[in-house]
C-alpha positions in Angstrom: -3.0 -13.4 -39.6 -1.4 -13.3 -36.4 -2.1 -11.1 -33.7 0.6 -7.9 -32.6 2.7 -8.9 -29.6 1.7 -6.6 -26.9 4.8 -4.4 -25.7 6.5 -5.5 -22.8 5.9 -3.2 -20.2 1.6 -3.3 -21.2 2.4 -7.3 -20.9 3.6 -6.3 -17.1 1.1 -4.2 -16.3 -1.4 -6.4 -17.4 0.1 -9.0 -15.2 0.3 -6.9 -12.3 -3.6 -6.3 -12.5 -4.3 -9.9 -12.8 -2.4 -10.9 -10.1 -3.9 -8.4 -7.9 -7.3 -9.1 -9.0 -6.4 -12.8 -7.9 -5.1 -12.2 -5.0 -8.1 -10.5 -3.4 -10.4 -13.0 -4.9 -7.7 -15.6 -3.1 -8.2 -13.7 0.4 -11.8 -13.6 -0.1 -12.2 -17.6 -0.6 -9.9 -18.2 2.0 -11.6 -15.7 4.6 -15.3 -18.1 3.4 -13.5 -21.3 3.6 -12.3 -21.0 6.8 -15.2 -19.5 8.0 -16.8 -22.3 8.2 -14.5 -23.4 11.5 -16.2 -20.1 13.2 -19.3 -21.9 14.8 -17.1 -24.5 16.4 -14.9 -21.3 18.1 -18.2 -19.4 19.0 -19.2 -22.6 21.2 -16.0 -21.7 23.4 -17.1 -20.0 27.0 -16.0 -16.6 26.8 -16.0 -13.9 29.8 -14.5 -11.0 31.2 -11.8 -8.8 29.3 -9.1 -11.9 28.7 -11.6 -14.3 27.6 -13.1 -11.7 24.4 -9.1 -11.1 23.9 -8.4 -14.7 23.5 -11.3 -15.4 21.5 -10.8 -12.3 19.0 -7.2 -13.2 18.9 -7.9 -17.1 17.6 -11.1 -16.1 15.9 -8.8 -14.0 13.6 -6.2 -16.5 12.9 -8.8 -19.1 11.8 -10.6 -16.8 9.5 -7.5 -15.4 8.3 -8.9 -11.7 9.1 -9.8 -9.5 12.1 -12.4 -7.2 10.3 -15.3 -9.7 10.2 -14.3 -10.2 13.8 -14.5 -6.8 15.0 -17.7 -6.6 13.4 -19.2 -9.5 14.8 -17.9 -8.3 18.4 -19.3 -5.5 17.8 -22.6 -7.0 16.9 -22.4 -9.5 20.0 -22.4 -6.1 22.1 -25.4 -4.7 20.4 -27.6 -7.7 21.0 -26.2 -7.8 24.3 -24.8 -11.2 23.8 -21.1 -9.4 25.3 -20.4 -6.5 27.5 -18.2 -3.6 26.7 -15.6 -5.5 28.1 -15.7 -8.7 26.2 -16.1 -6.1 23.0 -13.2 -4.4 23.6 -11.1 -7.6 24.4 -12.5 -9.2 21.4 -12.0 -6.2 18.9 -8.4 -6.2 20.5 -7.5 -9.6 19.9 -9.0 -9.1 16.4 -5.9 -7.1 15.6 -3.4 -9.5 17.5 -4.5 -12.3 15.0 -4.9 -10.2 12.0 -1.6 -10.6 10.6 -1.6 -14.6 10.7 -3.1 -14.8 6.8 0.5 -12.7 6.2 2.3 -15.7 8.0 0.3 -18.5 5.7 0.5 -16.4 2.4 4.0 -16.3 3.6 5.0 -19.8 4.5 3.0 -20.9 1.2 4.8 -18.8 -1.1 8.3 -20.0 0.3 6.5 -23.8 -0.7 6.0 -22.8 -4.0 8.9 -20.9 -4.5 11.5 -23.9 -2.9 12.9 -21.5 -0.3 14.6 -22.8 2.9 15.5 -19.1 4.2 11.3 -18.2 5.4 12.1 -14.9 3.5 8.6 -14.6 2.8 7.1 -16.0 6.4 9.5 -13.8 8.1 7.2 -11.0 7.1 4.2 -12.4 8.4 6.5 -13.3 11.8 7.4 -9.5 11.9 3.8 -8.4 10.7 2.6 -10.2 14.2 5.6 -9.3 16.3 5.1 -5.5 15.3 1.8 -5.6 15.7 2.0 -7.1 19.2 4.7 -4.7 20.5 2.6 -1.7 19.9 -1.0 -3.2 20.9 -0.1 -4.4 24.3 0.7 -1.0 25.5 -1.8 0.5 23.4 -4.4 -1.7 25.0 -3.3 -1.1 28.6 -4.1 2.7 27.7 -7.3 2.4 25.8 -8.2 0.3 28.7 -7.3 3.0 31.1 -9.5 5.5 28.7 -12.2 3.1 28.7 -12.1 2.4 32.6 -12.3 6.3 33.2 -15.0 7.5 30.9 -12.9 9.0 27.9 -14.7 9.7 24.9 -18.0 9.0 26.6 -21.1 10.2 24.6 -18.9 9.9 21.4 -21.4 9.2 18.6 -21.2 8.4 14.9 -23.9 8.1 12.3 -23.1 5.6 9.5 -24.6 3.7 6.8 -23.8 0.7 5.2 -21.6 0.9 1.9 -20.7 -1.9 -0.6 -17.1 -2.5 -0.6 -14.8 -2.7 -4.2 -14.7 -6.2 -3.4 -18.6 -7.0 -3.0 -18.6 -5.4 -6.4 -16.1 -6.9 -8.1 -16.7 -10.6 -6.3 -20.2 -10.5 -4.8 -22.0 -12.4 -7.2 -19.0 -14.9 -7.2 -18.8 -15.5 -3.8 -22.2 -16.1 -3.6 -22.4 -18.8 -6.1 -19.7 -20.6 -4.5 -20.6 -20.4 -0.7 -24.5 -21.6 -2.0 -22.8 -24.6 -4.1 -19.5 -26.0 -2.4 -19.1 -27.0 1.2 -16.2 -24.6 3.2 -13.2 -26.9 2.7 -13.4 -26.7 -1.2 -13.7 -23.4 -1.0 -10.3 -23.2 1.2 -8.6 -25.2 -1.5 -10.0 -22.8 -4.5 -8.3 -20.0 -2.2 -5.1 -21.3 -2.0 -5.4 -22.0 -6.1 -6.7 -18.8 -7.0 -3.1 -17.5 -4.2 -0.7 -19.5 -6.1 -2.2 -17.9 -9.5 -1.6 -14.7 -8.3 1.8 -15.3 -7.1 2.4 -16.3 -10.6 1.0 -13.4 -12.1 3.3 -11.2 -10.0 6.0 -13.7 -10.9 5.8 -12.7 -14.7 4.9 -9.0 -14.2 8.0 -8.4 -11.7 11.6 -8.8 -12.1 13.4 -10.8 -9.1 15.4 -8.0 -7.5 16.7 -9.9 -4.7 19.7 -11.3 -6.2 20.8 -7.8 -7.5 24.3 -6.7 -6.7 22.8 -3.2 -6.0 19.6 -2.3 -4.7 16.9 -0.7 -7.0 17.0 2.7 -5.3 19.6 4.4 -3.5 19.7 4.4 0.4 18.8 7.7 0.6 15.8 7.7 -1.3 12.2 9.0 0.1 10.9 5.3 -0.4 13.0 4.2 2.1 12.5 7.0 4.6 10.7 5.1 7.6 7.6 8.3 7.5 7.1 7.3 3.6 6.5 4.0 4.3 4.5 4.6 7.3 2.1 7.3 5.3 1.6 4.7 2.3 0.9 2.1 5.2 -1.9 4.5 6.1 -3.1 5.0 3.0 -3.4 1.4 1.2 -4.9 0.3 3.9 -7.4 3.2 4.4 -7.9 2.0 0.4 -8.6 -1.5 1.0 -10.0 -1.4 4.0 -7.9 -4.7 5.2 -5.1 -5.0 7.2 -4.8 -8.4 5.7 -4.7 -7.2 1.7 -2.2 -4.3 2.6 -0.1 -6.2 4.7 0.0 -9.4 2.4 0.9 -7.3 -0.7 4.4 -7.1 1.4 5.2 -10.7 1.1 5.1 -11.0 -3.2 6.7 -7.4 -3.0 9.4 -8.3 -0.5 10.2 -11.9 -2.3 11.4 -9.7 -5.6 13.1 -7.4 -3.9 11.2 -4.4 -4.2 10.8 -4.2 -0.5 13.5 -4.2 2.0 13.2 -5.6 5.4 14.1 -2.2 7.4 10.8 -0.5 5.4 8.3 -3.6 6.7 8.1 -2.2 10.4 7.1 1.7 9.2 4.5 0.0 6.5 2.8 -2.0 9.5 2.6 0.3 12.3 0.8 2.4 9.7 -1.7 -0.4 8.2 -2.5 -1.2 12.1 -3.7 2.5 12.2 -6.3 2.8 9.4 -7.5 -1.0 9.9 -9.8 0.5 12.3 -11.6 2.7 9.5 -14.0 -0.1 8.7 -14.4 -1.3 12.3 -15.2 2.6 13.5 -18.1 2.7 10.7 -19.2 -0.9 11.8 -19.8 0.2 15.5 -21.4 3.6 13.9 -24.2 1.3 12.4 -24.4 -1.1 15.4 -26.0 1.7 17.2 -24.8 0.7 20.9 -23.7 3.7 22.5 -20.2 1.6 23.3 -19.8 0.5 19.7 -18.1 4.1 18.6 -16.5 4.6 21.8 -14.3 1.3 22.1 -13.2 1.7 18.5 -12.0 5.2 18.5 -10.4 4.3 22.2 -8.0 1.7 20.6 -7.4 3.6 17.2 -6.1 6.9 19.1 -3.7 4.7 21.8 -2.4 2.8 18.7 -1.8 6.3 17.0 -0.4 7.6 20.2 2.1 4.7 20.5 2.7 4.0 16.9 3.7 7.7 16.5 6.8 8.2 18.4 8.6 4.7 17.1 8.2 6.2 13.6 9.4 9.5 14.5 11.9 8.6 16.9 13.1 5.1 17.0 12.4 3.5 13.8 15.5 1.8 13.7 15.4 0.7 16.7 12.5 -0.4 16.7 12.9 -2.1 13.5 16.1 -3.6 14.5 14.1 -5.7 17.6 11.5 -6.9 15.7 13.9 -8.0 12.9 15.5 -10.0 15.6 12.4 -11.3 16.7 11.3 -12.2 13.3 14.8 -14.0 12.7 14.7 -16.2 15.4 11.6 -17.4 15.1 11.8 -18.1 11.5 15.7 -19.6 11.2 14.1 -23.1 11.0 11.0 -25.1 10.4 10.4 -26.2 13.8 11.2 -22.8 15.2 8.4 -21.5 12.7 6.1 -24.4 14.1 6.9 -23.4 18.0 6.0 -19.7 16.8 2.3 -20.8 15.1 1.9 -23.6 18.0 2.3 -20.2 20.7 0.2 -18.3 18.7 -2.8 -20.2 18.9 -1.8 -21.8 22.7 -2.3 -18.4 24.1 -5.5 -17.4 23.1 -6.3 -20.4 24.3 -4.9 -19.8 27.3 -6.7 -16.8 27.8 -9.7 -18.0 27.2 -9.3 -20.9 29.8 -8.5 -18.1 32.1 
């Protein structure tokens, strides 16, 4: 007797759930595999704020995540390996490079789908550009606060809590790390990522080619402040800007998220991404650990709120022009990626 066919809506729900599980697993495998290159980069000399900035930026690009790099910076601060200025630079740099994973995932999605318009790679460039535009003045303000003694004496007590990712994938990741070299782990991550996108394809109908938008233009879901809050909440729940921003790739590629809604979401995600780093600062026990993170989180918030509330469309147009120019051809995208690695190398060499 044949099994009863599941309703269409239930099939879509299951496909989305499977896609999300594979998506998070893929990110973890990619980070673990790419992390094998970390010791090579740690051999580079890091000195002063610019050296820390370049090193954190480069490490985040290589390991495809900013949070592990920021946590490593705090551990090095606690051990006396890095100064407060170098730690500040490394944490700030890790935020600048954290969105590189979105560009990698977007480029893979474009290749998988045979798209030449860079629709998904655009999101990665937009995330990196929006982050840089906000973080550069925020870093300057935070540095000023650091040198003037702002938040001096701030302390938080924290304790380590296993995340959802560890609960779901901890044993599997431990087994893979124990039995496979880094490169095959990275390849497994790419395979899991492609399977995740295939699951999303089965669950989400393609809305990009619709004559009319999914929702009316005036819908609350398209309001900048609403998308800003969504970015805050999603990153608070996932504790990873890599995951929250990368989720934009399949959603935007299928027409569920419009380009003009991307920037407020990115700005919100870039604030709450500091939550896990704040706890890491509390755990290491160094007097400047929490202070450095709190300064950056405060100044990024101060620079982001006026943009979201007063000039979201002007900011979006600026980022759109930058991202469109950098993804209009494979050569332009290649030059952008080259610059993304060249700039931090120059900062380290200074």
